[in-house]
C-alpha positions as CSV (number, residue, x, y, z in Angstrom):
1,M,84.5,73.3,44.1
2,S,80.9,74.0,44.0
3,N,79.6,76.9,40.7
4,H,77.9,78.4,43.6
5,R,81.0,79.0,45.6
6,V,83.1,81.4,44.0
7,P,80.4,83.8,43.1
8,R,79.1,83.5,46.8
9,V,82.8,84.4,47.7
10,E,82.5,87.9,45.4
11,S,79.3,88.8,46.4
12,E,80.8,88.5,50.2
13,L,84.5,90.2,49.3
14,R,82.8,92.9,48.0
15,R,80.5,93.7,51.1
16,E,83.3,92.8,53.3
17,I,86.0,94.8,52.1
18,S,83.0,97.8,51.3
19,L,82.9,97.9,55.4
20,I,86.6,97.8,56.0
21,F,86.7,100.8,53.5
22,G,83.9,102.2,55.4
23,G,84.9,101.9,59.5
24,Y,88.7,100.1,59.4
25,L,90.9,101.7,57.0
26,K,91.3,105.5,58.4
27,D,93.0,106.9,56.0
28,P,90.3,109.9,54.6
29,R,92.0,110.1,51.4
30,I,89.2,106.4,50.7
31,T,86.9,108.7,51.4
32,M,85.3,108.8,48.4
33,T,85.7,104.9,47.0
34,S,83.6,102.2,46.6
35,V,84.3,98.6,45.9
36,T,82.5,98.3,42.5
37,G,83.0,94.0,41.9
38,V,84.9,91.4,43.1
39,K,86.6,88.9,40.6
40,V,87.9,85.6,42.5
41,S,90.3,82.9,40.7
42,R,88.2,79.7,41.1
43,D,91.2,78.3,43.8
44,L,90.8,81.1,46.0
45,R,94.0,82.4,45.7
46,H,93.7,85.6,44.4
47,A,90.8,88.3,43.9
48,K,91.0,91.0,41.7
49,V,88.9,94.1,43.4
50,R,87.9,96.9,41.1
51,V,87.2,100.1,43.1
52,S,85.6,103.5,41.9
53,I,87.7,106.4,43.3
54,V,85.6,110.1,43.1
55,G,88.4,112.9,42.0
56,D,91.1,113.7,39.0
57,T,93.5,111.9,38.0
58,A,96.1,112.4,40.4
59,T,93.5,111.7,42.8
60,V,92.6,108.5,41.6
61,H,96.3,107.9,41.3
62,E,96.5,108.1,44.8
63,V,94.0,106.6,46.2
64,M,95.5,103.5,44.0
65,M,98.5,103.7,45.8
66,V,97.8,103.9,49.5
67,L,94.9,100.4,48.3
68,R,97.7,98.7,47.4
69,H,99.6,99.8,50.4
70,A,96.7,98.7,52.5
71,A,96.4,95.3,50.9
72,N,97.9,93.1,53.1
73,S,96.1,94.8,56.3
74,V,92.4,94.5,54.3
75,R,93.5,91.1,53.9
76,M,94.0,90.4,57.5
77,E,91.3,92.2,58.7
78,L,89.4,89.7,56.0
79,G,90.4,87.3,58.1
80,R,89.3,88.3,61.0
81,R,85.6,88.9,59.4
82,M,85.0,85.8,57.0
83,H,85.4,82.2,57.7
84,L,87.2,80.8,54.5
85,R,90.2,78.5,54.7
86,R,92.1,80.5,52.4
87,I,91.2,84.6,52.3
88,P,92.9,85.7,48.7
89,E,95.5,87.7,47.8
90,L,94.3,91.1,46.6
91,T,94.3,93.5,43.6
92,F,92.7,97.1,43.5
93,L,92.2,97.5,40.0
94,H,90.7,101.0,38.8
95,D,87.2,100.7,37.6
96,D,86.5,104.1,35.4
97,S,83.1,103.1,34.0
98,V,80.7,105.4,36.0
99,D,83.6,107.9,35.2
100,Q,82.7,107.1,31.4
101,S,78.9,106.8,31.9
102,M,79.1,110.3,33.2
103,R,80.8,111.6,30.1
104,I,78.8,110.0,27.8
105,G,75.5,111.0,29.7
106,G,76.9,114.5,29.3
107,L,77.8,114.2,25.6
108,L,74.4,113.0,25.2
109,A,73.3,115.7,27.0
110,E,74.9,118.1,24.5
111,L,73.9,116.6,21.1
112,A,70.4,116.9,22.9
113,K,70.7,120.2,23.7
114,E,72.1,121.2,19.9
115,R,68.8,118.9,18.5
116,D,67.0,121.5,19.9
117,D,68.4,124.7,19.6
118,R,68.2,123.5,15.3
119,A,64.9,122.4,15.9
120,S,64.1,126.3,17.4
121,D,66.2,128.0,14.5
122,D,64.2,126.1,11.9
123,D,60.3,126.7,12.8
124,P,60.1,130.7,12.7
125,G,56.5,130.5,14.1
126,R,57.8,128.9,16.9
127,D,57.7,131.1,20.0
128,P,61.9,130.0,22.0
129,D,59.9,130.6,25.5
130,D,58.3,127.4,24.9
């Protein structure tokens, strides 16, 4: 198989699955779900679809169950939309990288605030309103 084919198929799958989430699947629980990546096996038989879900742990768990149950429906819809000899089996995986990034950003902001507070405590001549 061509070295360029797998990345093209991954990109197309990501785009089409995102569109399917936005219009074909009518379940309101997946409205805050986005496809962050697709990794396809070299033989195009399997695809791991990474999804980011906005919500608490219970919401993430519920949405993942919905997606796993809808995998065959999504695959059938992909078959209608894409011109591939074989549509891969879909496995949905939760991508928590966005949550981790937000958590790290919050920690960095907290550290910056503490640093600024310490700097203002160390400089008694500084006006606190500056």
